[in-house]
C-alpha positions as CSV (number, residue, x, y, z in Angstrom):
1,M,69.1,16.0,97.4
2,E,67.6,13.8,94.9
3,I,66.9,15.2,91.6
4,S,64.4,13.6,89.6
5,M,64.4,13.1,85.9
6,Q,61.4,14.9,85.7
7,A,63.1,17.9,86.8
8,V,66.0,17.6,84.4
9,K,63.1,17.3,81.5
10,T,61.3,20.3,82.8
11,I,64.5,22.4,82.8
12,F,64.8,21.2,78.8
13,E,61.3,22.2,78.4
14,N,61.6,25.6,80.4
15,I,64.2,26.6,77.6
16,G,61.9,25.4,74.8
17,R,63.4,21.8,74.1
18,Y,60.5,19.7,74.1
19,D,62.3,17.7,71.4
20,I,64.6,15.9,73.7
21,D,63.8,13.3,75.6
22,E,65.3,11.0,78.7
23,N,66.6,8.3,76.2
24,A,68.8,11.0,74.2
25,K,72.6,10.4,74.4
26,N,75.7,12.2,73.4
27,L,73.6,15.5,73.4
28,V,76.6,17.7,72.9
29,D,78.9,15.2,70.5
30,E,75.9,14.9,68.4
31,D,75.3,18.6,68.2
32,I,71.5,18.0,69.5
33,I,72.6,20.8,72.2
34,D,75.0,23.4,71.6
35,S,76.8,26.1,73.4
36,V,73.9,28.3,73.4
37,D,71.4,25.7,74.6
38,M,74.4,24.7,77.4
39,M,74.1,28.5,78.5
40,K,70.5,28.5,78.5
41,L,70.2,25.4,80.5
42,I,72.5,26.7,82.9
43,V,70.7,29.8,83.8
44,E,67.4,28.0,83.9
45,I,68.8,25.3,86.5
46,E,70.2,28.5,88.4
47,K,66.8,29.9,88.4
48,F,65.0,26.5,89.0
49,F,67.1,25.6,92.2
50,N,67.4,29.1,93.1
51,K,71.3,28.8,93.3
52,S,74.4,29.3,91.3
53,L,75.9,26.4,89.3
54,D,79.9,26.4,90.1
55,A,82.1,26.8,87.2
56,K,83.5,23.3,87.6
57,F,80.2,21.7,86.8
58,I,80.0,23.5,83.3
59,T,81.7,20.9,81.2
60,P,80.4,18.8,78.2
61,D,80.8,15.5,80.4
62,N,78.0,17.0,82.4
63,F,75.8,17.3,79.7
64,K,75.9,14.2,77.5
65,D,72.7,13.2,78.4
66,F,69.7,13.6,81.1
67,Q,71.4,11.1,83.5
68,S,74.7,12.9,83.3
69,I,72.8,16.0,83.9
70,Q,70.8,14.6,87.0
71,Q,74.1,13.2,88.6
72,M,75.7,16.6,88.0
73,L,72.8,18.2,89.5
74,E,72.8,15.6,92.6
75,Q,76.5,17.1,93.4
76,A,76.1,20.8,92.5
77,M,72.9,21.4,94.2
78,N,74.0,19.7,97.7
């Protein structure tokens, strides 16, 4: 399944983070998102795709930017 960048943006918007766009980098390292945001993203991802996200995908590296989230979702949701 190919995941669009718009899908990733929608997931961020669904948790109220309209302030982050696809050009943002180092989301975790620069404290743009924190552990609470990551948990909200995980819950929203699971609702969005109607599928649980395997724990092995829940790493800071997979949430560092939109591209890494998109790649993780393409692996996780297939």
